[in-house]
NUKOL-48657 format. One record per residue: residue number from 1; x, y, z of N, C-alpha, C, O in turn. Coordinates in nm, 4 decimals. Layout:
(atom NUM, (X, Y, Z), (X, Y, Z), (X, Y, Z), (X, Y, Z)),
...
***
This chain:
(atom 1, (-1.4274, 0.6729, 4.4964), (-1.4568, 0.5401, 4.4470), (-1.3825, 0.5193, 4.3151), (-1.4281, 0.5629, 4.2094)),
(atom 2, (-1.2719, 0.4545, 4.3226), (-1.1858, 0.4343, 4.2056), (-1.2055, 0.2942, 4.1507), (-1.1828, 0.1954, 4.2205)),
(atom 3, (-1.2470, 0.2861, 4.0281), (-1.2606, 0.1557, 3.9632), (-1.1313, 0.1214, 3.8936), (-1.0733, 0.2030, 3.8219)),
(atom 4, (-1.0882, 0.0015, 3.9155), (-0.9648, -0.0434, 3.8508), (-1.0011, -0.1224, 3.7262), (-1.0815, -0.2153, 3.7317)),
(atom 5, (-0.9425, -0.0856, 3.6162), (-0.9719, -0.1515, 3.4895), (-0.8771, -0.2691, 3.4702), (-0.7554, -0.2533, 3.4793)),
(atom 6, (-0.9318, -0.3850, 3.4440), (-0.8506, -0.5039, 3.4202), (-0.7934, -0.4996, 3.2789), (-0.8605, -0.4593, 3.1838)),
(atom 7, (-0.6705, -0.5412, 3.2679), (-0.6049, -0.5460, 3.1371), (-0.6351, -0.6795, 3.0708), (-0.6091, -0.7850, 3.1287)),
(atom 8, (-0.6882, -0.6757, 2.9532), (-0.7142, -0.7976, 2.8772), (-0.6225, -0.7987, 2.7554), (-0.6019, -0.6944, 2.6933)),
(atom 9, (-0.5670, -0.9148, 2.7200), (-0.4749, -0.9190, 2.6072), (-0.5432, -0.9005, 2.4722), (-0.4756, -0.8785, 2.3718)),
(atom 10, (-0.6749, -0.9090, 2.4680), (-0.7468, -0.8952, 2.3419), (-0.8270, -0.7660, 2.3435), (-0.8801, -0.7255, 2.4469)),
(atom 11, (-0.8347, -0.7036, 2.2302), (-0.9073, -0.5786, 2.2196), (-0.9947, -0.5832, 2.0949), (-0.9494, -0.6245, 1.9882)),
(atom 12, (-1.1182, -0.5413, 2.1086), (-1.2113, -0.5410, 1.9965), (-1.2552, -0.3988, 1.9689), (-1.2493, -0.3132, 2.0571)),
(atom 13, (-1.2991, -0.3734, 1.8473), (-1.3561, -0.2447, 1.8127), (-1.4811, -0.2696, 1.7293), (-1.4978, -0.3768, 1.6711)),
(atom 14, (-1.5678, -0.1707, 1.7241), (-1.6886, -0.1825, 1.6436), (-1.6593, -0.1228, 1.5064), (-1.6218, -0.0060, 1.4951)),
(atom 15, (-1.6768, -0.2044, 1.4021), (-1.6457, -0.1612, 1.2662), (-1.7593, -0.0847, 1.2016), (-1.8668, -0.0692, 1.2596)),
(atom 16, (-1.7339, -0.0369, 1.0799), (-1.8361, 0.0355, 1.0040), (-1.9578, -0.0511, 0.9761), (-2.0673, -0.0003, 0.9520)),
(atom 17, (-1.9377, -0.1817, 0.9796), (-2.0493, -0.2738, 0.9555), (-2.1320, -0.2983, 1.0818), (-2.2288, -0.3744, 1.0788)),
(atom 18, (-2.0935, -0.2331, 1.1945), (-2.1674, -0.2461, 1.3189), (-2.1292, -0.3678, 1.4017), (-2.1802, -0.3853, 1.5124)),
(atom 19, (-2.0403, -0.4525, 1.3500), (-1.9996, -0.5742, 1.4214), (-1.8702, -0.5504, 1.4982), (-1.7934, -0.4592, 1.4677)),
(atom 20, (-1.8480, -0.6357, 1.5996), (-1.7220, -0.6319, 1.6755), (-1.6137, -0.7032, 1.5970), (-1.6369, -0.8102, 1.5407)),
(atom 21, (-1.4941, -0.6430, 1.5932), (-1.3798, -0.7019, 1.5239), (-1.2594, -0.6993, 1.6151), (-1.2404, -0.6059, 1.6931)),
(atom 22, (-1.1781, -0.8032, 1.6043), (-1.0541, -0.8107, 1.6799), (-0.9596, -0.7036, 1.6255), (-0.9433, -0.6909, 1.5042)),
(atom 23, (-0.8980, -0.6271, 1.7143), (-0.8217, -0.5091, 1.6738), (-0.6991, -0.5391, 1.5879), (-0.6650, -0.4584, 1.5015)),
(atom 24, (-0.6328, -0.6505, 1.6083), (-0.5103, -0.6771, 1.5341), (-0.5322, -0.7846, 1.4297), (-0.4487, -0.8733, 1.4124)),
(atom 25, (-0.6435, -0.7766, 1.3609), (-0.6768, -0.8787, 1.2616), (-0.7609, -0.8153, 1.1513), (-0.8049, -0.7008, 1.1620)),
(atom 26, (-0.7816, -0.8921, 1.0466), (-0.8711, -0.8480, 0.9409), (-1.0150, -0.8665, 0.9880), (-1.0415, -0.9439, 1.0800)),
(atom 27, (-1.1057, -0.7967, 0.9257), (-1.2454, -0.7992, 0.9700), (-1.3250, -0.9155, 0.9114), (-1.4267, -0.9563, 0.9674)),
(atom 28, (-1.2787, -0.9680, 0.7994), (-1.3587, -1.0674, 0.7287), (-1.4400, -1.0030, 0.6177), (-1.5038, -1.0721, 0.5383)),
(atom 29, (-1.4373, -0.8707, 0.6125), (-1.5075, -0.7987, 0.5062), (-1.4181, -0.7772, 0.3843), (-1.4647, -0.7293, 0.2809)),
(atom 30, (-1.2903, -0.8123, 0.3956), (-1.1949, -0.7929, 0.2862), (-1.2309, -0.8824, 0.1679), (-1.2962, -0.9855, 0.1839)),
(atom 31, (-1.1876, -0.8416, 0.0504), (-1.2186, -0.9137, -0.0735), (-1.1805, -1.0621, -0.0659), (-1.2546, -1.1473, -0.1148)),
(atom 32, (-1.0675, -1.0929, -0.0060), (-1.0204, -1.2308, -0.0010), (-1.1219, -1.3237, 0.0673), (-1.1314, -1.4415, 0.0327)),
(atom 33, (-1.1965, -1.2711, 0.1630), (-1.2941, -1.3528, 0.2360), (-1.4222, -1.3765, 0.1560), (-1.5017, -1.4636, 0.1914)),
(atom 34, (-1.4430, -1.3001, 0.0488), (-1.5664, -1.3134, -0.0282), (-1.5767, -1.4483, -0.0998), (-1.6840, -1.4845, -0.1482)),
(atom 35, (-1.4678, -1.5215, -0.1069), (-1.4654, -1.6513, -0.1746), (-1.5048, -1.7653, -0.0810), (-1.5081, -1.8814, -0.1218)),
(atom 36, (-1.5348, -1.7318, 0.0446), (-1.5602, -1.8345, 0.1455), (-1.6847, -1.8017, 0.2256), (-1.7257, -1.6860, 0.2342)),
(atom 37, (-1.7443, -1.9040, 0.2839), (-1.8559, -1.8868, 0.3757), (-1.7958, -1.8587, 0.5127), (-1.7553, -1.9506, 0.5839)),
(atom 38, (-1.7904, -1.7316, 0.5487), (-1.7222, -1.6911, 0.6725), (-1.7786, -1.7580, 0.7961), (-1.7042, -1.7865, 0.8900)),
(atom 39, (-1.9064, -1.7832, 0.7983), (-1.9689, -1.8423, 0.9163), (-1.9232, -1.9857, 0.9401), (-1.9321, -2.0356, 1.0523)),
(atom 40, (-1.8748, -2.0517, 0.8366), (-1.8365, -2.1927, 0.8497), (-1.6856, -2.2142, 0.8583), (-1.6398, -2.3282, 0.8654)),
(atom 41, (-1.6093, -2.1075, 0.8576), (-1.4638, -2.1209, 0.8650), (-1.4211, -2.1606, 1.0058), (-1.4705, -2.1064, 1.1047)),
(atom 42, (-1.3290, -2.2555, 1.0131), (-1.2693, -2.2876, 1.1427), (-1.1705, -2.1764, 1.1764), (-1.1363, -2.0951, 1.0906)),
(atom 43, (-1.1253, -2.1732, 1.2999), (-1.0264, -2.0734, 1.3407), (-0.8988, -2.0881, 1.2578), (-0.8396, -1.9887, 1.2158)),
(atom 44, (-0.8570, -2.2123, 1.2348), (-0.7386, -2.2372, 1.1524), (-0.7571, -2.1807, 1.0122), (-0.6669, -2.1152, 0.9600)),
(atom 45, (-0.8728, -2.2050, 0.9504), (-0.8983, -2.1549, 0.8152), (-0.8993, -2.0025, 0.8123), (-0.8468, -1.9414, 0.7192)),
(atom 46, (-0.9591, -1.9414, 0.9143), (-0.9624, -1.7946, 0.9235), (-0.8195, -1.7397, 0.9278), (-0.7862, -1.6459, 0.8554)),
(atom 47, (-0.7357, -1.7988, 1.0129), (-0.5967, -1.7535, 1.0234), (-0.5199, -1.7765, 0.8943), (-0.4375, -1.6932, 0.8567)),
(atom 48, (-0.5445, -1.8866, 0.8259), (-0.4766, -1.9153, 0.6995), (-0.5113, -1.8098, 0.5946), (-0.4224, -1.7560, 0.5287)),
(atom 49, (-0.6386, -1.7807, 0.5793), (-0.6823, -1.6789, 0.4825), (-0.6229, -1.5434, 0.5198), (-0.5706, -1.4717, 0.4345)),
(atom 50, (-0.6317, -1.5097, 0.6468), (-0.5795, -1.3820, 0.6941), (-0.4289, -1.3709, 0.6692), (-0.3806, -1.2670, 0.6242)),
(atom 51, (-0.3553, -1.4781, 0.6984), (-0.2102, -1.4768, 0.6782), (-0.1766, -1.4551, 0.5300), (-0.0879, -1.3760, 0.4977)),
(atom 52, (-0.2463, -1.5242, 0.4409), (-0.2209, -1.5080, 0.2972), (-0.2478, -1.3635, 0.2544), (-0.1707, -1.3068, 0.1770)),
(atom 53, (-0.3548, -1.3045, 0.3032), (-0.3865, -1.1646, 0.2688), (-0.2803, -1.0692, 0.3229), (-0.2362, -0.9792, 0.2513)),
(atom 54, (-0.2393, -1.0875, 0.4467), (-0.1404, -0.9979, 0.5071), (-0.0057, -1.0096, 0.4356), (0.0616, -0.9088, 0.4138)),
(atom 55, (0.0340, -1.1310, 0.3991), (0.1592, -1.1492, 0.3239), (0.1498, -1.0798, 0.1885), (0.2468, -1.0184, 0.1442)),
(atom 56, (0.0345, -1.0884, 0.1219), (0.0170, -1.0204, -0.0060), (0.0249, -0.8696, 0.0105), (0.0854, -0.8015, -0.0723)),
(atom 57, (-0.0348, -0.8171, 0.1155), (-0.0283, -0.6721, 0.1407), (0.1153, -0.6278, 0.1668), (0.1590, -0.5237, 0.1175)),
(atom 58, (0.1883, -0.7075, 0.2446), (0.3274, -0.6725, 0.2742), (0.4117, -0.6695, 0.1471), (0.4894, -0.5763, 0.1260)),
(atom 59, (0.3965, -0.7708, 0.0630), (0.4742, -0.7749, -0.0611), (0.4353, -0.6607, -0.1551), (0.5212, -0.6034, -0.2222)),
(atom 60, (0.3075, -0.6281, -0.1599), (0.2627, -0.5157, -0.2426), (0.3267, -0.3856, -0.1949), (0.3728, -0.3051, -0.2758)),
(atom 61, (0.3292, -0.3656, -0.0632), (0.3921, -0.2462, -0.0062), (0.5396, -0.2408, -0.0422), (0.5894, -0.1364, -0.0844)),
(atom 62, (0.6104, -0.3532, -0.0259), (0.7534, -0.3568, -0.0581), (0.7769, -0.3309, -0.2071), (0.8715, -0.2611, -0.2435)),
(atom 63, (0.6914, -0.3868, -0.2933), (0.7035, -0.3662, -0.4383), (0.6800, -0.2200, -0.4749), (0.7604, -0.1592, -0.5457)),
(atom 64, (0.5699, -0.1643, -0.4265), (0.5323, -0.0275, -0.4633), (0.6333, 0.0762, -0.4158), (0.6483, 0.1818, -0.4773)),
(atom 65, (0.7014, 0.0464, -0.3079), (0.7961, 0.1423, -0.2510), (0.9413, 0.1012, -0.2705), (1.0321, 0.1623, -0.2142)),
(atom 66, (0.9625, -0.0017, -0.3498), (1.0962, -0.0511, -0.3804), (1.1806, -0.0671, -0.2534), (1.2903, -0.0125, -0.2421)),
(atom 67, (1.1261, -0.1435, -0.1585), (1.1893, -0.1566, -0.0273), (1.2417, -0.2974, 0.0030), (1.2772, -0.3255, 0.1174)),
(atom 68, (1.2471, -0.3837, -0.0938), (1.2909, -0.5207, -0.0673), (1.4320, -0.5267, -0.0093), (1.4616, -0.6126, 0.0737)),
(atom 69, (1.5178, -0.4367, -0.0524), (1.6560, -0.4357, -0.0026), (1.6633, -0.3981, 0.1455), (1.7620, -0.4276, 0.2129)),
(atom 70, (1.5590, -0.3333, 0.1952), (1.5578, -0.2902, 0.3353), (1.4829, -0.3893, 0.4250), (1.4533, -0.3594, 0.5406)),
(atom 71, (1.4531, -0.5057, 0.3712), (1.3752, -0.6052, 0.4445), (1.4620, -0.7260, 0.4778), (1.5265, -0.7821, 0.3893)),
(atom 72, (1.4641, -0.7661, 0.6036), (1.5415, -0.8814, 0.6497), (1.4441, -0.9942, 0.6801), (1.3435, -0.9727, 0.7478)),
(atom 73, (1.4725, -1.1125, 0.6317), (1.3815, -1.2248, 0.6502), (1.4304, -1.3195, 0.7586), (1.5448, -1.3651, 0.7571)),
(atom 74, (1.3417, -1.3478, 0.8517), (1.3657, -1.4498, 0.9536), (1.2649, -1.5611, 0.9314), (1.1456, -1.5350, 0.9156)),
(atom 75, (1.3115, -1.6835, 0.9302), (1.2231, -1.7985, 0.9184), (1.1896, -1.8454, 1.0591), (1.2763, -1.8925, 1.1327)),
(atom 76, (1.0614, -1.8318, 1.0956), (1.0201, -1.8704, 1.2308), (0.9674, -2.0132, 1.2305), (0.8996, -2.0532, 1.1358)),
(atom 77, (0.9966, -2.0898, 1.3331), (1.0670, -2.0495, 1.4525), (1.2179, -2.0711, 1.4444), (1.2911, -2.0195, 1.5288)),
(atom 78, (1.2663, -2.1459, 1.3455), (1.4066, -2.1868, 1.3393), (1.5087, -2.0764, 1.3554), (1.5971, -2.0871, 1.4403)),
(atom 79, (1.4994, -1.9706, 1.2764), (1.5997, -1.8643, 1.2797), (1.6029, -1.7907, 1.4134), (1.7063, -1.7362, 1.4520)),
(atom 80, (1.4914, -1.7891, 1.4832), (1.4849, -1.7184, 1.6109), (1.5654, -1.7880, 1.7199), (1.5923, -1.7294, 1.8247)),
(atom 81, (1.6035, -1.9122, 1.6955), (1.6779, -1.9901, 1.7941), (1.8271, -1.9986, 1.7635), (1.9003, -2.0689, 1.8330)),
(atom 82, (1.8728, -1.9280, 1.6607), (2.0129, -1.9367, 1.6189), (2.0824, -1.8027, 1.6353), (2.0493, -1.7057, 1.5671)),
(atom 83, (2.1801, -1.7978, 1.7272), (2.2503, -1.6707, 1.7522), (2.3118, -1.6101, 1.6265), (2.3130, -1.4879, 1.6121)),
(atom 84, (2.3631, -1.6928, 1.5349), (2.4267, -1.6376, 1.4147), (2.3253, -1.5654, 1.3255), (2.3601, -1.4667, 1.2606)),
(atom 85, (2.2006, -1.6130, 1.3214), (2.0984, -1.5463, 1.2410), (2.0550, -1.4155, 1.3087), (2.0299, -1.3156, 1.2415)),
(atom 86, (2.0466, -1.4173, 1.4399), (2.0121, -1.2959, 1.5134), (2.1237, -1.1924, 1.4989), (2.0963, -1.0731, 1.4854)),
(atom 87, (2.2494, -1.2375, 1.5018), (2.3624, -1.1460, 1.4811), (2.3559, -1.0862, 1.3403), (2.3838, -0.9676, 1.3223)),
(atom 88, (2.3197, -1.1668, 1.2413), (2.3054, -1.1159, 1.1046), (2.1969, -1.0081, 1.0984), (2.2107, -0.9097, 1.0258)),
(atom 89, (2.0897, -1.0270, 1.1744), (1.9844, -0.9252, 1.1816), (2.0396, -0.7965, 1.2430), (2.0153, -0.6878, 1.1905)),
(atom 90, (2.1139, -0.8077, 1.3541), (2.1744, -0.6898, 1.4160), (2.2656, -0.6181, 1.3166), (2.2623, -0.4955, 1.3053)),
(atom 91, (2.3465, -0.6953, 1.2451), (2.4381, -0.6366, 1.1466), (2.3603, -0.5659, 1.0356), (2.3958, -0.4554, 0.9946)),
(atom 92, (2.2547, -0.6300, 0.9876), (2.1713, -0.5734, 0.8812), (2.1126, -0.4394, 0.9251), (2.1061, -0.3451, 0.8463)),
(atom 93, (2.0700, -0.4317, 1.0511), (2.0096, -0.3096, 1.1041), (2.1129, -0.2112, 1.1587), (2.0790, -0.1035, 1.2078)),
(atom 94, (2.2404, -0.2513, 1.1487), (2.3506, -0.1685, 1.1969), (2.3364, -0.1362, 1.3458), (2.3578, -0.0231, 1.3896)),
(atom 95, (2.2992, -0.2403, 1.4224), (2.2850, -0.2259, 1.5666), (2.4084, -0.2803, 1.6365), (2.4628, -0.3838, 1.5979)),
(atom 96, (2.4516, -0.2097, 1.7393), (2.5643, -0.2573, 1.8183), (2.5145, -0.3548, 1.9228), (2.4197, -0.3255, 1.9956)),
(atom 97, (2.5777, -0.4701, 1.9304), (2.5415, -0.5691, 2.0308), (2.6215, -0.5437, 2.1578), (2.7339, -0.4939, 2.1522)),
(atom 98, (2.5643, -0.5775, 2.2706), (2.6334, -0.5614, 2.3979), (2.7395, -0.6689, 2.4188), (2.8350, -0.6495, 2.4940)),
(atom 99, (2.7218, -0.7823, 2.3517), (2.8151, -0.8944, 2.3626), (2.8549, -0.9372, 2.2217), (2.7857, -0.9055, 2.1250)),
(atom 100, (2.9667, -1.0096, 2.2100), (3.0102, -1.0524, 2.0771), (2.9107, -1.1471, 2.0090), (2.9023, -1.1513, 1.8863)),
(atom 101, (2.8363, -1.2223, 2.0889), (2.7361, -1.3138, 2.0326), (2.6052, -1.2945, 2.1087), (2.6063, -1.2876, 2.2316)),
(atom 102, (2.4921, -1.2856, 2.0377), (2.3638, -1.2678, 2.1076), (2.3371, -1.3835, 2.2041), (2.3657, -1.4995, 2.1744)),
(atom 103, (2.2825, -1.3491, 2.3184), (2.2460, -1.4499, 2.4181), (2.0961, -1.4728, 2.4069), (2.0160, -1.3816, 2.4272)),
(atom 104, (2.0601, -1.5945, 2.3746), (1.9187, -1.6294, 2.3613), (1.8773, -1.7064, 2.4857), (1.9142, -1.8223, 2.5045)),
(atom 105, (1.8011, -1.6405, 2.5688), (1.7546, -1.7027, 2.6923), (1.6040, -1.7234, 2.6838), (1.5362, -1.6701, 2.5960)),
(atom 106, (1.5553, -1.8009, 2.7761), (1.4106, -1.8180, 2.7856), (1.3588, -1.9145, 2.6818), (1.4256, -2.0112, 2.6451)),
(atom 107, (1.2403, -1.8870, 2.6357), (1.1726, -1.9760, 2.5418), (1.2510, -1.9854, 2.4117), (1.3043, -1.8861, 2.3622)),
(atom 108, (1.2571, -2.1050, 2.3582), (1.3277, -2.1246, 2.2314), (1.2351, -2.1802, 2.1243), (1.2790, -2.2512, 2.0338)),
(atom 109, (1.1061, -2.1472, 2.1352), (1.0078, -2.1881, 2.0350), (1.0017, -2.3388, 2.0150), (0.9827, -2.3871, 1.9033)),
(atom 110, (1.0175, -2.4107, 2.1219), (1.0039, -2.5555, 2.1161), (0.8900, -2.5950, 2.2075), (0.8770, -2.5423, 2.3180)),
(atom 111, (0.8085, -2.6866, 2.1622), (0.7024, -2.7391, 2.2475), (0.7630, -2.8442, 2.3377), (0.8183, -2.9434, 2.2903)),
(atom 112, (0.7528, -2.8229, 2.4657), (0.8125, -2.9155, 2.5603), (0.7401, -3.0496, 2.5568), (0.6228, -3.0587, 2.5927)),
(atom 113, (0.8109, -3.1533, 2.5132), (0.7557, -3.2875, 2.5126), (0.6444, -3.3100, 2.4126), (0.5787, -3.4140, 2.4164)),
(atom 114, (0.6216, -3.2156, 2.3238), (0.5142, -3.2304, 2.2263), (0.5677, -3.2067, 2.0859), (0.6561, -3.1239, 2.0637)),
(atom 115, (0.5126, -3.2803, 1.9941), (0.5424, -3.2577, 1.8536), (0.4128, -3.2146, 1.7865), (0.3052, -3.2639, 1.8205)),
(atom 116, (0.4231, -3.1250, 1.6937), (0.3039, -3.0849, 1.6206), (0.2627, -3.1989, 1.5293), (0.3435, -3.2508, 1.4523)),
(atom 117, (0.1382, -3.2366, 1.5387), (0.0857, -3.3444, 1.4546), (-0.0194, -3.2845, 1.3626), (-0.1173, -3.2250, 1.4078)),
(atom 118, (0.0024, -3.3010, 1.2344), (-0.0944, -3.2536, 1.1364), (-0.1890, -3.3693, 1.1077), (-0.1474, -3.4751, 1.0605)),
(atom 119, (-0.3158, -3.3478, 1.1369), (-0.4154, -3.4537, 1.1218), (-0.4783, -3.4496, 0.9823), (-0.4669, -3.3488, 0.9125)),
(atom 120, (-0.5436, -3.5563, 0.9417), (-0.6172, -3.5533, 0.8150), (-0.7224, -3.4415, 0.8122), (-0.7482, -3.3835, 0.7067)),
(atom 121, (-0.7831, -3.4111, 0.9276), (-0.8794, -3.3006, 0.9322), (-0.8111, -3.1669, 0.9043), (-0.8670, -3.0815, 0.8355)),
(atom 122, (-0.6903, -3.1488, 0.9577), (-0.6138, -3.0263, 0.9303), (-0.5862, -3.0139, 0.7805), (-0.6013, -2.9067, 0.7218)),
(atom 123, (-0.5457, -3.1251, 0.7203), (-0.5165, -3.1263, 0.5767), (-0.6414, -3.0914, 0.4956), (-0.6351, -3.0145, 0.3998)),
(atom 124, (-0.7525, -3.1481, 0.5348), (-0.8783, -3.1221, 0.4638), (-0.9177, -2.9745, 0.4749), (-0.9580, -2.9129, 0.3763)),
(atom 125, (-0.9057, -2.9182, 0.5960), (-0.9387, -2.7769, 0.6152), (-0.8495, -2.6877, 0.5295), (-0.8965, -2.5917, 0.4684)),
(atom 126, (-0.7214, -2.7201, 0.5256), (-0.6275, -2.6428, 0.4452), (-0.6606, -2.6555, 0.2970), (-0.6695, -2.5553, 0.2260)),
(atom 127, (-0.6786, -2.7781, 0.2508), (-0.7087, -2.8013, 0.1090), (-0.8353, -2.7290, 0.0655), (-0.8411, -2.6737, -0.0443)),
(atom 128, (-0.9370, -2.7294, 0.1519), (-1.0629, -2.6659, 0.1131), (-1.0451, -2.5155, 0.0928), (-1.1145, -2.4556, 0.0106)),
(atom 129, (-0.9533, -2.4545, 0.1663), (-0.9247, -2.3118, 0.1472), (-0.8405, -2.2908, 0.0220), (-0.8719, -2.2050, -0.0604)),
(atom 130, (-0.7338, -2.3690, 0.0076), (-0.6431, -2.3510, -0.1060), (-0.7124, -2.3773, -0.2387), (-0.6785, -2.3146, -0.3391)),
(atom 131, (-0.8083, -2.4683, -0.2412), (-0.8813, -2.4984, -0.3650), (-0.9709, -2.3823, -0.4083), (-0.9887, -2.3594, -0.5279)),
(atom 132, (-1.0267, -2.3099, -0.3133), (-1.1189, -2.1996, -0.3442), (-1.0490, -2.0651, -0.3608), (-1.1066, -1.9709, -0.4152)),
(atom 133, (-0.9262, -2.0566, -0.3142), (-0.8524, -1.9303, -0.3173), (-0.8153, -1.8956, -0.4621), (-0.7586, -1.9794, -0.5321)),
(atom 134, (-0.8461, -1.7741, -0.5081), (-0.8061, -1.7323, -0.6430), (-0.6531, -1.7367, -0.6594), (-0.5789, -1.7053, -0.5663)),
(atom 135, (-0.6084, -1.7756, -0.7771), (-0.4661, -1.7967, -0.8053), (-0.3808, -1.6734, -0.7776), (-0.2642, -1.6870, -0.7407)),
(atom 136, (-0.4355, -1.5547, -0.7943), (-0.3539, -1.4331, -0.7771), (-0.2957, -1.4211, -0.6364), (-0.1916, -1.3581, -0.6179)),
(atom 137, (-0.3617, -1.4807, -0.5375), (-0.3109, -1.4722, -0.4013), (-0.1882, -1.5603, -0.3788), (-0.1178, -1.5441, -0.2791)),
(atom 138, (-0.1622, -1.6529, -0.4703), (-0.0481, -1.7430, -0.4556), (0.0758, -1.6952, -0.5306), (0.1837, -1.7519, -0.5133)),
(atom 139, (0.0623, -1.5926, -0.6132), (0.1740, -1.5461, -0.6956), (0.2962, -1.5082, -0.6128), (0.4092, -1.5331, -0.6548)),
(atom 140, (0.2753, -1.4487, -0.4966), (0.3899, -1.4052, -0.4147), (0.4758, -1.5217, -0.3699), (0.5954, -1.5038, -0.3472)),
(atom 141, (0.4189, -1.6401, -0.3564), (0.4928, -1.7549, -0.3039), (0.5899, -1.8144, -0.4062), (0.6682, -1.9037, -0.3736)),
(atom 142, (0.5844, -1.7646, -0.5300), (0.6804, -1.8044, -0.6325), (0.8054, -1.7175, -0.6269), (0.9011, -1.7409, -0.7007)),
(atom 143, (0.8048, -1.6181, -0.5403), (0.9148, -1.5218, -0.5294), (0.9883, -1.5383, -0.3979), (0.9411, -1.6045, -0.3055)),
(atom 144, (1.1065, -1.4755, -0.3918), (1.1795, -1.4671, -0.2650), (1.1018, -1.3729, -0.1732), (1.0395, -1.2788, -0.2224)),
(atom 145, (1.1030, -1.3941, -0.0462), (1.1780, -1.4958, 0.0255), (1.1077, -1.6308, 0.0342), (1.1695, -1.7296, 0.0739)),
(atom 146, (0.9800, -1.6369, -0.0021), (0.9019, -1.7591, 0.0175), (0.9553, -1.8793, -0.0593), (0.9607, -1.9904, -0.0065)),
(atom 147, (0.9947, -1.8565, -0.1841), (1.0314, -1.9689, -0.2706), (1.1528, -2.0470, -0.2207), (1.1748, -2.1601, -0.2640)),
(atom 148, (1.2312, -1.9895, -0.1315), (1.3494, -2.0601, -0.0802), (1.3144, -2.1616, 0.0283), (1.3996, -2.2417, 0.0670)),
(atom 149, (1.1907, -2.1598, 0.0778), (1.1505, -2.2502, 0.1855), (1.0625, -2.3629, 0.1320), (0.9707, -2.3396, 0.0534)),
(atom 150, (1.0918, -2.4837, 0.1752), (1.0175, -2.6005, 0.1287), (0.8693, -2.5931, 0.1620), (0.7868, -2.6437, 0.0859)),
(atom 151, (0.8336, -2.5309, 0.2745), (0.6931, -2.5249, 0.3138), (0.6078, -2.4504, 0.2118), (0.4866, -2.4708, 0.2054)),
(atom 152, (0.6696, -2.3651, 0.1330), (0.5909, -2.2845, 0.0392), (0.5529, -2.3602, -0.0879), (0.4762, -2.3089, -0.1693)),
(atom 153, (0.6050, -2.4806, -0.1059), (0.5738, -2.5577, -0.2267), (0.4235, -2.5764, -0.2434), (0.3716, -2.5703, -0.3549)),
(atom 154, (0.3560, -2.5985, -0.1356), (0.2112, -2.6177, -0.1413), (0.1415, -2.4920, -0.1919), (0.0393, -2.5006, -0.2600)),
(atom 155, (0.1951, -2.3781, -0.1595), (0.1371, -2.2514, -0.2019), (0.1857, -2.2094, -0.3401), (0.1188, -2.1325, -0.4091)),
(atom 156, (0.3013, -2.2597, -0.3800), (0.3517, -2.2329, -0.5154), (0.2847, -2.3248, -0.6150), (0.2825, -2.2986, -0.7352)),
(atom 157, (0.2308, -2.4313, -0.5633), (0.1618, -2.5310, -0.6458), (0.2536, -2.5937, -0.7481), (0.2095, -2.6335, -0.8559)),
(atom 158, (0.3826, -2.6027, -0.7143), (0.4793, -2.6674, -0.8036), (0.4816, -2.8180, -0.7830), (0.5176, -2.8933, -0.8734)),
(atom 159, (0.4426, -2.8615, -0.6629), (0.4450, -3.0034, -0.6324), (0.3030, -3.0582, -0.6392), (0.2065, -2.9826, -0.6282)),
(atom 160, (0.2905, -3.1860, -0.6568), (0.1594, -3.2488, -0.6481), (0.1115, -3.2344, -0.5049), (0.1943, -3.2313, -0.4139)),
(atom 161, (-0.0203, -3.2255, -0.4807), (-0.0703, -3.2039, -0.3449), (-0.0175, -3.3038, -0.2428), (0.0178, -3.2627, -0.1322)),
(atom 162, (-0.0102, -3.4320, -0.2741), (0.0370, -3.5298, -0.1764), (0.1843, -3.5111, -0.1450), (0.2256, -3.5273, -0.0301)),
(atom 163, (0.2643, -3.4771, -0.2454), (0.4067, -3.4535, -0.2222), (0.4261, -3.3309, -0.1339), (0.5125, -3.3296, -0.0461)),
(atom 164, (0.3450, -3.2276, -0.1576), (0.3546, -3.1066, -0.0763), (0.3159, -3.1357, 0.0679), (0.3790, -3.0841, 0.1601)),
(atom 165, (0.2127, -3.2179, 0.0891), (0.1707, -3.2530, 0.2251), (0.2822, -3.3270, 0.2968), (0.3111, -3.2990, 0.4131)),
(atom 166, (0.3447, -3.4213, 0.2279), (0.4540, -3.4977, 0.2883), (0.5675, -3.4042, 0.3252), (0.6263, -3.4179, 0.4324)),
(atom 167, (0.5993, -3.3095, 0.2383), (0.7064, -3.2131, 0.2646), (0.6725, -3.1298, 0.3872), (0.7574, -3.1099, 0.4741)),
(atom 168, (0.5470, -3.0800, 0.3952), (0.5048, -2.9977, 0.5069), (0.5122, -3.0769, 0.6372), (0.5602, -3.0254, 0.7381)),
(atom 169, (0.4656, -3.2006, 0.6359), (0.4672, -3.2822, 0.7568), (0.6095, -3.3074, 0.8052), (0.6350, -3.3053, 0.9256)),
(atom 170, (0.7026, -3.3313, 0.7126), (0.8407, -3.3589, 0.7552), (0.9048, -3.2342, 0.8146), (0.9865, -3.2458, 0.9059)),
(atom 171, (0.8702, -3.1151, 0.7655), (0.9276, -2.9930, 0.8215), (0.8699, -2.9614, 0.9578), (0.9426, -2.9161, 1.0463)),
(atom 172, (0.7408, -2.9844, 0.9770), (0.6783, -2.9529, 1.1044), (0.7286, -3.0434, 1.2142), (0.7373, -3.0016, 1.3297)),
(atom 173, (0.7623, -3.1679, 1.1802), (0.8074, -3.2606, 1.2827), (0.9523, -3.2409, 1.3209), (1.0006, -3.3050, 1.4142)),
(atom 174, (1.0235, -3.1527, 1.2504), (1.1649, -3.1264, 1.2829), (1.1787, -3.0389, 1.4041), (1.2904, -3.0072, 1.4450)),
***
């Protein structure tokens, strides 16, 4: 009697706190989450907080180990659709390509017939997180590679909030 186990794309584990946690994510027990009511966070807000924490951890690792020179930056989704940027990545990693120019087949990170629309509710959810987030979590966005991208203005807090929203909306609709 052989039972076949179904493969599920999501995997959970039981943490030290006795709760189930998604395996490839933060638990919500991290310091960054202590500034928010975790039970009331939307999925978008959870991902936003998690992304900011993971970016901070990555930059800390690169700083502590002096590894910035060994890091190649791709701006998603745009750079993933450009053969010249992918070739630059191959060159950076000293990889030999099978063809003179990378062939990008399949999905090109475009929504078929759909444009991303940022709603006032999305803006409110984002603002409510950014307003409560301690300033130290935004320091990395004043540095490369983030500072070279217009979307990071909202996180650098260099622009007025409305100007940053307009900038973000124009980039998402491209």
